[in-house]
N, C-alpha and C positions, 0 to 999 in steps of 0.2 A: 505661388502659395504652393506645399509642399502634397503630397502625393495622394490629398483626400480629398472628399465632393465640399465644391464653395455650397457654403450656404445663402438660400439666394438674394440677399439681399448686399451680399457681398462680391456678387458675380460681378459686375461693371469694374469692380474696384480693386480689382487679380493682378494689376500693376502696382498695387501699391501693399500689397503684401508683406513684402522684409521692412517697409517702414512703422517709424513707431508711432502708435499712439498718439502721444502726444504731439507728434510733428501732423499728423493729417488734421488733429482736430476729435476730441472727445465727442462732438454732436454728432460728426460727421458718422463715425463709427458708433455709437448710438440709434441713429438715425439705422444703422446697417442691420444692428442687432433687432431692431423693432420690424421693419421691412420683413427679418427673416423668418422672428414671431409670427406676422401675419400670413404670408402667405403657404408658413405649414399650417395651421388654423385652416385655412379656408380647403388643402387639400386632404387633410383629416378629413372635414365634413364632406367634401365629398367623394372620397375614399367610403367614409359610413352609408352616405345616401341608401346605397338599395337595404343594409341593413337597421339603420338605426335614424332613427328621425328625431330631431333638437326639441325639443319644449323647455317650455318655466314653469309648466305645472308640476305641481308635488304632488296631485292627484288626479285619476280622471277616471268616469266608466267608459269602457272601449268598445263602444256597439257593431255588434256584428250582424250579418242579415239574416231575419226570420227566418223560422221552420212555420210547419203546418202547411195548413189546403185551404179552398176555400170554403165557404160555410154554404151547405144549401139550400138552394129557392125554386119557389113553383112563379106561376108567372107573376103573382101579386104579392113578391116579397124584395125584402130588401136587406141585403147586408147587414148585421149590426155593428159600427166601426169596432174597430180593434188597434193596438198597440204592437209595434215591429218587436219582438220577444230577440232575445240575444243581448247579451251584453258583458263585459267583466269587470269590474271593480280594480283597478289596479294603479299602483301607490309607487314613485320613485325616490333617491333618494340622491344627497349629494354630495360629495367628498371631495378634499385639496389635497394638491399632491406640487412638490418645487423642488428647482434642485438652486443653485448659486455659484456663484466666482466671484473671487474679489480679490485685488492686492492690498500693499501700502504704498508706501510716498516713490519707495525704490523701484520696487517693481514694478509700480504704478508708469514709473518716467520708461522702463526697459519695454512695458509690453508694444508687440509688436500688431498692428493688423491681421498677419498670418495666425497670431495665439490665441483674438480675440474669436475668428472664424470658429477657430477651431472649439473653443468653449460652447459656441455658440450653437455647432453641430451637435456635440455631445448634449448639451441640453434640450435639444429636438428629438433627438433616438432617444435618451430616456422617456420624452413626454408619447411616442409613438409606444413604445412597450409598456407603459401606466394604461396606455387606453385600449392595449392590444388585449391585456391581462387583466382590463375591468371588463372587457365585453365576453372573453371568458365566461368570467365570473358570472356573469350575468347571465349564459347560455347554459354552462354547465353543471350550477348547481343544482341541488334537487330536491329542493325544500321554500316553503317560503319562509321569510325573515320579518323579523322587528326592525326598523329603525327609528330613532328617536328624532325626530325634525325641531331643531331647535326654538322653531315659532309654532309648528303646527301636530305637534308630540307623535306620538306612536303611530309611522305608517307599517303597513303591512305592506312587504315585495310581494310579486308574487315569481313563481319558477313556471317553467312550461307546464302544459296542461301534463297534472299529476292524477289521476282521478280523483282528486277534492270533493267532497262530499259539497252538495249543492251546485255546482260548476256541471254547467249543461250548455254543449256544444254543439250548433248544425251541422247534419251532414247530407247528404246524398240520399234521398230514397228514403228515410227511415226519423221519425222523430231527433228532437235533441239530446244527446244524451253523455255521460260521463265516458273521457277519453283519457291517454295517458300515451306523454310526443315523451318520456324519458326512459327509452327502449335497449333491449341488450340480448348478447348471448356471447353461449359460451364457446361455442365452438369456432376454430377460426376460420377465415372468410375463405370460401372452396366454391367448387362447382352444386353441390352439395347443400351448403350453407350460404348461400347469395342473400344478403339482404336490401337489395338494392328493390326488387319488386314491391317487399313490405314497407319501404319506406317512399314509396313512389306510390302505394297504395294508404297508407296512411295518413299522407298529407294532400292528395286530392283526393280523398272520400270528404274535404265540407268542401260547398260549394264556394266559401268565402277564400280559397286559396285557387282559385282557376281562373286562368287570363295567365299565363308565366313557367316560366320552364323553373324544375325542382333541381336547385343546385347543392352537391354533395361535398362538405371540404372535408378531404383524408388527412391523418399524416404522414408524416414521411414512414411508417415500421408497417403501414397496410399497403403500402403502396403494389408491392409485389403483388401480394396476393388475388389483389381488386385487377390489375394488366391479366392476370394470369386468366381472369372468366370467361367461361365461354363469351356472357352474356355483354362484355367486357368491346369497345371498339374503338380504337384510339384515333384522335385527331390527324387531321393529314399533315404531315410536315412541308412548310411552302416551301421547301430547298428541293426539296425528292418531285420524281413525276410517279403520280401510281396507275398500276398494273389494271387493267379494264375489269379481270377476275377477282379484284379486292373490292371487299366492302368498305368504304369511305363514309364519313362523315361533312353531309355540304352546307351546316349551315357553319358560323364561327360562332364566338360567345367571348363578352368580357366578363374575363373572371372578376373583377371588384377585388376584395380580397383574396387573399393566398398567395402563391408565385407561379403554377403554371396550372391550364388546363391541358388536361389527360387524356379526356375522352369522354363516353358516353356507357351507362349501363343502365337496363329495363328504362328507357327515357330520361334518367338524369343527369344530367351536367357534374363528371368527376373533377375536380378541381384538389391538388396536393395543395399545403398550404402546410410547412414544416413548423411555424413555431407549435401546433395542439398539440395536447398531452399525447403520450402513444398511445395508443389503440384507443381514441376518440374519436367520432363524427360527430360534424351536425349537418342538417341539409336544413335546407330553407325553400320552400315554395316562395317562390317570389312576385307571383299572382294574389299574395298573400297583403304585401307591402311591408314595410320594416316590421320586425318581429321587438326590437329596444326600440325604447327611447330614453335619449339621454338629456338629461336635468341642467337646467345652467342658472345662474341667477338671472335677477328680471334684466340688473344693472350692464349694459352693454360693456361697461368697461374693467367686467368681470369673466367675458367670456371669452372662450377658448383658450390661446397658452399665450401668454402674455410677458410681458419685462416690467421689471422695477428697480429702479437702481436702489440703493442704499448708502448711508455713512454716520459712519457707523464713532469714530470721533473727529474726522475729518484729518487721520490719516488712511484708518483699514476705510475702504471703501468698496464696493461691490454691483454684480446684477442680480438678481435673482428670477428667472422665470418659472410660472405655476399656472394651475390650472385647478378649477372648481367643476366638479362634475362629477354625475354618478349615474350607471345606467342599471334599468328595470325592465324586466317581460312588461309590454305592451299588452303583443297580440299570442297570446299565450296556446295557439294551435297553427301555427305560423309556419314553426319548425318543427325539430326532431333532434336529440340528443342521442345517441348511437355507442354505447360502449361493444365493445368487443374483449370478451375474457372472462366473462361472469353470464348465470341466469338472471341477473336483476340489475340494471343498473343500483349503478354510487359513482358519486361527483370525483373527479378527478383528486389526487392527493391536493395539488398544489392549487386547488378550487373547492376544500368541501368543508368550505366555512364561511360565512355571510356577516360584515361587509371582510373584503382584505383589507388585512393591515393596512399596506400600501399600494 
């Protein structure tokens, strides 16, 4: 094969790279493409699991732990039955995206297995980009919006908690109250303007977020200022032996999303994610479970990233790669979106409208 990665379904056939697809067999190569799409879907689903849960629901009532206290009783009293309080009504969109490649009778006769692999890889990377951008849109868009479902009509797609009227969220030690998880600071990050203590407190004040780490994903343009904080402790390089007088992190952490685990600050794990928009971070309380849900069609053949062939006129034929999915916030208090650069939160330029056009 050429000097790029092999798609999953092509790995065992690398010795056929220079062979014509017509010689190897169109059915065999089609199987390679389908296997590549299936494995790509499995890996995407596994990668999303900590942050995103799959669903076929278009709307649901997301239940939270109740708040309040016990009823007063004397020796003859019985408590009155009560229903647990605390829920969020949420809904999920569904959108479609795809790419394709094709050939005619001449280019098809000349097509090699290596070229089919390259076309497949190109499609898989485009899908990974589509999924990532739609996750970012769901996390960073700062308002609810209306999605018109062809079967179920108008659905209200929610953002993270935004002090919306009537939305009450359980908090430790106090009655349920409104809350805002779209935060910002005008000052650059430094020791006098260290956001991570506040982020940790904002997330852990909710009992439903207990039992797991708080992870903050940061863009590359904030990396230097975060690493310069007095509160920041760098992860240990496994290739180095650390001196006894140096404070080190004793635990390990699976980054899931992102590119590199940098360290910890105020009990938050810090993970660099190069694809994040400049100056925007998001924090996730993993104890609260997935923040988002991705809605897919009920029919299994329409789920994930899948391939289908097409034949236009007997001469021009090709392969389409398609995904139908839609991301929406499910647990509005399990994450925080944070903007460094203004006194109030505004969505990133690339994610300041919903739904994304593509």
